[in-house]
C-alpha positions, 0 to 999 in steps of 0.5 A: 547421528550428525544432523543435516546442516541447512543454511538460510541466506536472506537479504533482510531480517524477517525475510527468513520467517516470511519464506520458510518459517513454518519449514524451520519450525517443522524441522528444527528438531532433526536439522541444524538450521543457520541463517545468514542475513546480508543487510540490516534491513532498516537503515534505508528508513532509520539507522538507529533501528539497526541494533533492535532489528538484529535483536528481533532477528535473534528472538524470532529465529531462536524461537523457531529453532535456528542454531546460529545467525550471521549478520553481514551488515550490508546496507539496506536497499543498497546491495547494488552499490557493492561489487557482487564479488564482495557479497559472493566472497561473504557468502562462500566464507560462511558456506565453507564454514558450515558446509551445509547440505541444503541451501534456501534463498530468494526466488531470482524474479522478485520486485525487490532488488536486494532479493534479486542481488542476494539470489544472484550471488547465492547462485554463484557461491553455490555452483556445483563444484566437485568438493561442494557439501551442498546437495539440495538448492531452493528458492522461496517466495516472500509475501508482498514481493515475490507475487508482485512481479507479474511477468515472471511468476513464482511457480513452485515445484516443491512443497512442505505440508505444515500443521496449524501449530507450525503456521502459528509458530511462523506468525509468532516468529514474524511478530517479533519484527513488530514494525514489519507486521502489517494490517490486512489486506497486505500480504505481510499481515497475519491474515495474509500469511495464513491465507498464503499458507492455505492457498499453497495447501490447496494447490496440493490437497492439504490444510497448510503448506510453504512452497519452494522452487527446487533448483538442483538436487544432487543424490549421491 
């Protein structure tokens, strides 16, 4: 039986782990996960780190069980410099190649502009046309970014219950991005990630969870 194909579309390397690393670990044996990363994630700081960051992405995601990664290599923190159509066409190229049933991307009301633009472009590329393969469309939260928009808060309507093992896999994967791991009290510290998972778990009566906003589900 063919596995469901899932495409995760993120602005930066590490967003996929922060947003849904536990969910990838949970389902990687029964679903085929694909990842499209739009920017290099580091050129705003140091262009010499681009190759290293892509290697980190491969290590982190192959550890979690992602089948294939696509790097669009737009410049970090400069998605606003590109015509939106150019980004959408790149998304459509990958979507048409994979034909995923599920799409995951950024929550649109995020303080990071690359996250906002990614979300907007994905919404266009995933519009519900007659011949679209997409049946579920989710957005996720990024610690240290999504919750800092105090005017348009992320309010999840869909949760994935996770085990302690799956959370530990998420943390291990995130540590492959060694320069992105922060000290506590930052949300992107090991303690911050665990506390976020516990908080989302408490909202639904479980020890750990990741939270999502389900934008659309089509039942055929």
